[in-house]
C-alpha positions, 0 to 999 in steps of 0.5 A: 226777439220779444213778439206780441202786443206791447204790455198794457202795464207799461201805460200805468207807470207814470214816472217812466222816463226812458223807454225803449222797445227797439229791435224786437217783433212786437205788434199791435195798435198803438195810439197816441191819445186816449180813444174810448176804451183803449188803454195803449196809449202815450198820453199818461206817460207824460215824464217820458224824455226818451222814447224809442220803438224802432224796428217793430211791427207796431200799427198806428198812425201818429199826428206828430204835433199832438204827440209833442204837445202832450209829451212835454218833457220828451227830448229824443223820439225814435220811430223808425222802421216801427210800423207806425206811420207819422202824419202832421197837419202843420197847424201847431208850431209847438215844440219842446225847446229841449228836443235833441233827436228825431229818427223817423225813418220809414214812417210814411212821412209826406212833408216837413213838419213846420214844427222842426223849424224851432228846434234849436237844440235838435242835434240828430234828424232822420227822415229817410225812406219816407214819401216826402215830395216837396222842396227842401224848406229855406228854414232848414238851417235854423234848426239845431243852431250849432248842435245838429250833427246828422241830417238824414233825408235820403230816399224821399222824392224831394226836388229842387236845389239844396238850399245853401243855408248850412253856415252855422252848422258847426257841429255837422258831421253827416249830411245825407241826401242820396236817393232824392230828385235834387237839382242844381249845384252842391251848397258852398256853405257846407265848407264851413262845417269843418267837422263833416265825416260823411257827405252822400249826395248820390243818386240825384240830378245834380248839375255841378262841377267838382267841389274841389273845396271839399278837400279843406274838410280835414275830417271827411272820410266819405264823399259820395257823388254818384249817379248825378250830372257832374261834369268837367275837369277834377281840379285842385283848389289853390287854397288847399295844400293838403286835400282830403287827408282822411278820405276813405271812400270816393265814389264819383261814378256815373257822371260826366267827369272828363280830365286826367287822374289828378296825382296831387289827390291821390298822393294825399289819400293818407287814410288809404295807405298802410291802414292797420288792421285791428285784431280786437274785433271790427269798428264801424263808421258810427255817427250820433247813434246810427251806422252809415250804409253804403251800396257800392259796386264790388266784382261787378255787382251792387253790394249793400253794407248796412254797416261800412268798417272803418278799414274799408277803403273804396275809390269808384271813378267808373262810368266817367270820361276820364282820359290819359294814363293810370298814374303810378302813385295810385299804388300807393294806395295800398289798403284799397279794397275796391278800386273801380275805373271801368268804362272811361277813356283811359290809355297806356299800360296798367302801372306795375305799381298796382301790384302794391295794393295786396288788400284788393278784393275787387279791381275793375279796369275794363271798358277802357283803352288800355294797351299792352301785351295780355300775357305780360300787362306790365 
């Protein structure tokens, strides 16, 4: 909870290697280079390898290539929600070959800096909540080699298709592009990223059928495809015997899926069954230094979870065209916290097995064609 300006004495510590002032209420103008009599500059801290100013109230506009050209030892830069704006003229392709982590969320960035292209050891890139309107460049697959663990480009205005260039990202764990204007199909090359635990493509304009090959991703815990134009039936892949064994969150809401609810998938959602709650405190989904956040409909209201508990299990298939009866096997998902099947064309009776879901906090079956005596729904 520190307030006020950054102490100018910090800029005299030329041997400083690691500087973190994150999560305070610091303010004031900060410049990258010398600017007349202003002493608050990072130009003299040439030994820095780690700089984190995130979640403060600073002012200033930093030209990224100038910063990287002067702080040649820098490996980690975290400016997310710092108040600092980041620009690039894309004139300088200089890059520190040892750069490992870039977090520039909410920095008013408008383009993809070309200097990222040569960052072959980059493992974490967060450009979320900026003002990027252009296409995802085809060279994005060249970044990081097999080191990129998280790519977060959420909440921009990125257009066009998602390039199919992720075949060599063997270390990728988080692929988060929600809240853009992406079109077309889901890249099949993501199936080569066997370590993926989060795929979030919600709130875009994607137009595709259900990517059943995701079922072969044994570590996938979160799959969010909500609010797109996915369509057709939910089919299983003949190449995947035990699909989605680790899945804990499935959100396909607000699309055009139309088929029966497939029993094969529910049978194999083992991570939604018999979850043992730990008494040692909450554990959250944490990828490469960042908590995964999610918004889901709970009790009819959008609920934002800045951190997703590993014990929190969600199935939201609402606002589609699913038909037929609710399968009895769904009651085996007895650790579900949220189950939303509203606004479909489901028929038949409510299965008695749903009574096995003892942890349920939000159950919505409204706006279907379910039948039965309301005084005795079973």
